[in-house]
N, C-alpha and C positions, 0 to 999 in steps of 0.2 A: 593552460592555453587561453589566452585572451580571446574574447569573442570578437569575430570580425566585425567591422562597421556595417551598418545596414541590416537588412533582414537575414536571419540565420537560415542557411540552406540546409536541406536534408543531409548533404555530404559533410558539411561542417559539423552538424550535430553528431553524426556517426563517427567522424574522426575524433571529436571531443570525447565521446564515450569510450572509444577504443583506447585512446591515449590514457585516460583515467584508469581504465581496467588494467593497463600495463604499468601503472605507477609512473607515468611520464607526463605529468601535468593533466590535461584534460579538463572537462567541465566540472566544476565543483557544485554549482548551484545555478539553476536557470529558471526564471519565471516563465512558465509555458502556458498557463491558463489565467489570463487576467479575469478576475471575478469582481463584480461590483459588490460592495459591502453588504447591502441588503440581501443579495443572493447568498453570499457566504453565511450571513446570520441565519437565514431560513434553512440552509443546508445543515448547519451545525445543530439547530433546533430539531430537525428531523432525526439526525444521527443520535443526539442525546436521548430522544424519545424512544427510538428503536433499541438503544442499548439498555434503557430502563425496563423495557418489556421482555427482553430476551436474554437467555443465559450467556455468560461468557466462559471461555476456557482460561486456564492458568498456566502461563509459560513456565512457572516454577515447578510444575509437575514434570517429573523426569521423562514421561512419555510424550511430552508436547514437542511439536516440531520446531519451536522457537527456543527450547531449553538449552540448546547448545551455546547460545550467546551468554548464558549465565545471568538471568534476570535477577535483579535485587529489589526487595520490597514488594509492594502490592502492584503487580502488573496483571491486567486483564486484556483479553483479546476476543473480539467478535469476528468470526469468519463469515463474510457476507456473500461469498461466491463459492458454492460447492455443490455436491451431488445430492445432498440430503435436505438442504434448506434449514438446517439447524445451526444457529450462530456459534454453538460451542463445538462444532465438528470441524476440527483442523486437519483431518486425516489426508485430505488431498491438496492441502495448501501448497505444497512443494513438489507435486508430482510431474511438473513441467508440461501439463496438458490442460486445455480448456475444454476438452470433450466431456459432454454430459453435465457440465456445471451451469448453474443459473442463479440469479439473484431473486429469491422468492419473497423478499420483504418490500415489494413495491407499495403495498398498502400502508406501510409504516413510514417509508421514506422514498416517495416517488421522484423527488429531485435528484437524489443520489442515484436511483435507477436510470434517470435520463443521462447523468454523467457517465455511468458505467456503460451505457449503450454506445457511447462514442468510441469505446475500446472493445470491439467484438471479440478479440482473441485473448482476453484476460485470463491469466492462470490463477490468480487469487486476488482478493481484495479484503483487507482486514482493517478494523478499527482497534487501535491499541490505546489503552488508558493506563497511565502511570500515576499511582497514588503519590502523595506527598513524600518526597525523599526517594522515591523508586527510580530505577534506571534499567535501561537495556545497554549494557557496556558496549563500548566501541567494538565493532566487528566488521568483517568484510565479506561481501558476496560479489562474485564476478558479474559484470553487466551482461555480456553476451552469454547465451546458452543455447544448446541444441534441444529443441522441443521433441516430444515423443513423435510428433508428426514428421520430424526430419527438417522442419524449417528452423531458422535462426530467430531467437527471440531476444529481448532485452529486459533486464530487471531495472525498473524505474520506480522510484517512490514519489508519491505526491504528499506533501505536508502542507496543509492549508495554513495560511497566516493565522497566528494566535492559537493554533492547535497546542494543546498540552498546558495551557495557562490556567485552566480551571481545575479545581480540586474536588475530589469526591471522598 
């Protein structure tokens, strides 16, 4: 679905998400958060430092919530929004609830905390790092979902520009 001219309305955004979910076109990629380069650089520096200080989980582990997609190579995940505050705790990442979850690492990455504050009903937030030659194969998750609270939510991913270009 091509974007309508002018500002994108809430209705057009929802229509685009619905059509995409039904494999009838829809919005493929949308720039939703214009970010100045220095801000993005500082945000990436914070996330890099946070990941260097805290443990990651491994989606290649059969018990990992992301294992179903068939990760290949060195893939690591830091869960930033959960009930324990541990970055290697993925146990509630897909429980469709925001209840009791918090971002405990504000001292490590306060700019990221400010970004997360803009989305008060987040179900999860993760940093994924793919090593050289690693991949998360193409997979599909439906955009709309019914949350445990009974409200309707949307699975939306944010991929900052330049993400995934650095190697570890």
